[in-house]
N, CA and C atoms as an extended XYZ file, in Angstrom:
219
Properties=species:S:1:pos:R:3:atomname:S:1:resname:S:1:resid:I:1 pbc="F F F"
N         0.906       -1.207       -0.050 N   UNK     1
C         0.108       -0.165       -0.042 CA  UNK     1
C         0.729        1.353        0.111 C   UNK     1
N         0.514        2.229       -0.891 N   UNK     2
C         1.126        3.526       -0.874 CA  UNK     2
C         0.825        4.488        0.160 C   UNK     2
N         1.729        4.972        0.894 N   UNK     3
C         1.506        5.960        1.703 CA  UNK     3
C         1.065        7.415        1.224 C   UNK     3
N         0.509        8.222        2.090 N   UNK     4
C         0.107        9.651        1.783 CA  UNK     4
C         0.981       10.436        1.257 C   UNK     4
N         2.269       10.231        2.117 N   UNK     5
C         3.398       11.019        1.626 CA  UNK     5
C         4.139       10.612        0.273 C   UNK     5
N         4.149        9.546       -0.134 N   UNK     6
C         4.415        8.973       -1.488 CA  UNK     6
C         3.572        9.333       -2.365 C   UNK     6
N         2.203        9.407       -2.373 N   UNK     7
C         1.168       10.087       -3.376 CA  UNK     7
C         1.463       11.617       -3.631 C   UNK     7
N         1.774       12.286       -2.435 N   UNK     8
C         2.005       13.544       -2.644 CA  UNK     8
C         3.541       13.786       -3.247 C   UNK     8
N         4.306       13.132       -2.990 N   UNK     9
C         5.705       13.192       -3.588 CA  UNK     9
C         5.371       12.937       -5.451 C   UNK     9
N         4.865       11.698       -5.497 N   UNK    10
C         4.568       11.738       -7.037 CA  UNK    10
C         3.663       12.730       -7.707 C   UNK    10
N         2.656       13.147       -7.103 N   UNK    11
C         1.721       13.877       -7.673 CA  UNK    11
C         2.736       15.577       -8.223 C   UNK    11
N         3.313       15.710       -6.988 N   UNK    12
C         4.569       16.840       -7.100 CA  UNK    12
C         5.420       16.861       -8.114 C   UNK    12
N         6.064       15.699       -8.414 N   UNK    13
C         6.847       15.065       -9.363 CA  UNK    13
C         6.246       15.381      -11.068 C   UNK    13
N         4.956       14.823      -10.964 N   UNK    14
C         4.439       14.980      -11.936 CA  UNK    14
C         4.134       16.145      -12.614 C   UNK    14
N         3.391       17.144      -11.467 N   UNK    15
C         2.957       18.696      -12.023 CA  UNK    15
C         4.468       19.233      -12.578 C   UNK    15
N         5.658       18.974      -11.662 N   UNK    16
C         6.856       19.504      -12.000 CA  UNK    16
C         7.242       19.158      -13.600 C   UNK    16
N         7.194       18.140      -13.720 N   UNK    17
C         7.329       17.141      -15.185 CA  UNK    17
C         6.873       18.319      -16.160 C   UNK    17
N         5.300       18.178      -16.127 N   UNK    18
C         4.323       18.789      -17.000 CA  UNK    18
C         4.853       20.220      -17.062 C   UNK    18
N         4.907       20.862      -15.968 N   UNK    19
C         5.406       22.261      -15.921 CA  UNK    19
C         6.543       22.734      -16.656 C   UNK    19
N         7.510       21.525      -16.444 N   UNK    20
C         8.832       21.995      -17.147 CA  UNK    20
C         8.847       21.443      -18.689 C   UNK    20
N         7.890       20.645      -18.920 N   UNK    21
C         7.572       20.229      -20.578 CA  UNK    21
C         7.064       21.358      -21.397 C   UNK    21
N         6.285       22.409      -20.616 N   UNK    22
C         5.685       23.322      -21.022 CA  UNK    22
C         6.599       24.757      -20.974 C   UNK    22
N         7.948       24.218      -20.339 N   UNK    23
C         8.636       25.698      -20.270 CA  UNK    23
C         8.362       26.608      -19.540 C   UNK    23
N         7.735       26.673      -18.598 N   UNK    24
C         7.093       27.561      -17.773 CA  UNK    24
C         7.493       27.619      -16.233 C   UNK    24
N         7.540       28.766      -15.357 N   UNK    25
C         8.207       28.835      -14.222 CA  UNK    25
C         6.895       28.490      -13.251 C   UNK    25
N         7.380       28.350      -12.130 N   UNK    26
C         6.365       28.082      -11.024 CA  UNK    26
C         5.595       29.553      -10.752 C   UNK    26
N         6.167       30.351      -10.867 N   UNK    27
C         5.159       31.617      -10.908 CA  UNK    27
C         4.067       31.595      -12.196 C   UNK    27
N         4.635       31.529      -13.162 N   UNK    28
C         3.839       31.558      -14.423 CA  UNK    28
C         2.718       30.545      -14.126 C   UNK    28
N         2.978       29.426      -13.727 N   UNK    29
C         2.086       28.377      -13.605 CA  UNK    29
C         0.765       28.812      -12.633 C   UNK    29
N         1.407       29.370      -11.680 N   UNK    30
C         0.772       30.236      -10.650 CA  UNK    30
C        -0.323       30.916      -11.356 C   UNK    30
N         0.241       32.108      -12.096 N   UNK    31
C        -0.604       33.127      -12.521 CA  UNK    31
C        -1.516       32.503      -13.255 C   UNK    31
N        -1.075       31.654      -14.144 N   UNK    32
C        -2.165       30.689      -15.037 CA  UNK    32
C        -3.359       30.190      -14.139 C   UNK    32
N        -2.930       29.311      -13.267 N   UNK    33
C        -4.044       28.697      -12.422 CA  UNK    33
C        -4.870       29.609      -11.139 C   UNK    33
N        -4.219       30.902      -11.215 N   UNK    34
C        -4.686       31.829      -10.182 CA  UNK    34
C        -4.694       31.176       -8.745 C   UNK    34
N        -3.319       31.119       -8.436 N   UNK    35
C        -2.894       30.257       -7.395 CA  UNK    35
C        -1.622       31.079       -6.999 C   UNK    35
N        -1.330       30.841       -5.785 N   UNK    36
C         0.042       31.797       -5.271 CA  UNK    36
C         1.249       30.952       -5.636 C   UNK    36
N         2.344       31.540       -5.893 N   UNK    37
C         3.627       31.307       -6.439 CA  UNK    37
C         4.133       30.166       -5.421 C   UNK    37
N         4.218       30.522       -4.115 N   UNK    38
C         4.629       29.531       -3.285 CA  UNK    38
C         3.882       28.224       -3.038 C   UNK    38
N         2.744       28.446       -3.356 N   UNK    39
C         1.574       27.146       -3.234 CA  UNK    39
C         2.143       26.306       -4.102 C   UNK    39
N         2.461       26.580       -5.284 N   UNK    40
C         2.965       25.684       -6.512 CA  UNK    40
C         4.256       24.919       -5.931 C   UNK    40
N         4.944       25.831       -5.426 N   UNK    41
C         6.248       25.219       -5.033 CA  UNK    41
C         6.202       23.840       -4.048 C   UNK    41
N         5.047       24.415       -2.934 N   UNK    42
C         4.763       23.370       -1.830 CA  UNK    42
C         4.162       22.285       -2.275 C   UNK    42
N         3.386       22.209       -3.530 N   UNK    43
C         2.853       20.953       -4.162 CA  UNK    43
C         3.802       20.249       -4.912 C   UNK    43
N         4.821       20.880       -5.345 N   UNK    44
C         5.799       20.245       -6.163 CA  UNK    44
C         6.887       19.458       -5.149 C   UNK    44
N         7.082       19.889       -3.830 N   UNK    45
C         7.718       19.431       -2.811 CA  UNK    45
C         7.264       18.444       -2.119 C   UNK    45
N         5.797       18.407       -2.085 N   UNK    46
C         4.981       17.427       -1.362 CA  UNK    46
C         4.691       17.913       -0.075 C   UNK    46
N         4.758       18.944        0.053 N   UNK    47
C         4.312       19.922        1.335 CA  UNK    47
C         2.786       20.128        1.378 C   UNK    47
N         2.166       20.117        0.736 N   UNK    48
C         0.923       20.273        0.505 CA  UNK    48
C        -0.076       19.556        0.101 C   UNK    48
N        -1.438       18.935        0.371 N   UNK    49
C        -2.356       18.296        0.191 CA  UNK    49
C        -3.180       18.876       -0.550 C   UNK    49
N        -3.322       19.131       -1.763 N   UNK    50
C        -3.935       19.497       -2.666 CA  UNK    50
C        -5.425       19.311       -2.785 C   UNK    50
N        -6.348       20.417       -3.333 N   UNK    51
C        -7.618       20.002       -3.414 CA  UNK    51
C        -8.097       19.495       -4.909 C   UNK    51
N        -8.953       19.241       -5.120 N   UNK    52
C        -9.613       18.641       -6.471 CA  UNK    52
C        -9.646       19.862       -7.352 C   UNK    52
N       -10.286       21.019       -6.594 N   UNK    53
C       -10.604       22.202       -7.277 CA  UNK    53
C        -9.291       22.797       -7.747 C   UNK    53
N        -8.260       22.546       -6.941 N   UNK    54
C        -6.904       23.300       -7.207 CA  UNK    54
C        -6.468       22.455       -8.391 C   UNK    54
N        -6.463       20.978       -8.243 N   UNK    55
C        -5.986       20.010       -9.429 CA  UNK    55
C        -6.356       20.473      -10.564 C   UNK    55
N        -7.909       20.785      -10.931 N   UNK    56
C        -8.402       21.053      -11.721 CA  UNK    56
C        -7.927       22.586      -12.400 C   UNK    56
N        -7.618       23.632      -11.514 N   UNK    57
C        -7.059       24.938      -11.900 CA  UNK    57
C        -5.768       24.433      -12.610 C   UNK    57
N        -4.944       23.681      -11.783 N   UNK    58
C        -3.601       23.300      -12.630 CA  UNK    58
C        -3.797       22.653      -13.938 C   UNK    58
N        -4.632       21.601      -14.035 N   UNK    59
C        -4.859       20.974      -15.297 CA  UNK    59
C        -5.044       21.879      -16.264 C   UNK    59
N        -5.765       22.827      -16.033 N   UNK    60
C        -6.178       23.851      -17.044 CA  UNK    60
C        -5.032       24.551      -17.429 C   UNK    60
N        -4.450       25.122      -16.154 N   UNK    61
C        -3.133       25.895      -16.834 CA  UNK    61
C        -2.114       25.151      -17.376 C   UNK    61
N        -1.925       23.835      -17.334 N   UNK    62
C        -0.972       23.134      -18.038 CA  UNK    62
C        -1.403       22.375      -19.336 C   UNK    62
N        -2.640       23.086      -19.619 N   UNK    63
C        -3.545       22.600      -20.582 CA  UNK    63
C        -3.273       21.127      -21.213 C   UNK    63
N        -3.806       20.283      -19.865 N   UNK    64
C        -3.889       18.999      -19.813 CA  UNK    64
C        -5.164       18.161      -19.089 C   UNK    64
N        -5.273       17.201      -18.842 N   UNK    65
C        -6.278       16.625      -18.256 CA  UNK    65
C        -5.745       16.249      -16.659 C   UNK    65
N        -7.143       15.842      -16.018 N   UNK    66
C        -6.722       15.683      -14.765 CA  UNK    66
C        -6.021       14.398      -14.681 C   UNK    66
N        -6.698       13.512      -15.387 N   UNK    67
C        -6.223       12.082      -15.409 CA  UNK    67
C        -4.901       11.843      -15.845 C   UNK    67
N        -4.468       12.726      -16.626 N   UNK    68
C        -2.956       12.628      -17.243 CA  UNK    68
C        -1.903       13.386      -15.955 C   UNK    68
N        -2.369       14.043      -15.384 N   UNK    69
C        -1.786       14.572      -14.128 CA  UNK    69
C        -1.465       13.535      -13.060 C   UNK    69
N        -2.698       12.599      -12.679 N   UNK    70
C        -2.875       11.487      -11.736 CA  UNK    70
C        -2.296       10.457      -12.494 C   UNK    70
N        -1.960        9.923      -13.504 N   UNK    71
C        -1.440        8.856      -14.499 CA  UNK    71
C        -0.291        8.242      -13.459 C   UNK    71
N         0.002        7.250      -13.195 N   UNK    72
C         0.852        6.589      -12.512 CA  UNK    72
C         0.976        6.890      -10.679 C   UNK    72
N        -0.006        7.484      -10.466 N   UNK    73
C        -0.087        7.743       -9.040 CA  UNK    73
C        -0.791        6.652       -8.216 C   UNK    73
């Protein structure tokens, strides 16, 4: 069974990878998703348990689906 920290870590890694593929900074992603810059960093470092609403905002900002973000978690 996967523990909570592993889920957050894998999710954060996926966000970071998708963001880097788009060639955008944490600040740009935050702006596009209407979230705070430090919040994006906390997600990528697995320090925050993100809500479904914010996952949807980030997926829109990354121009991808929620299922692609969660793939492999």
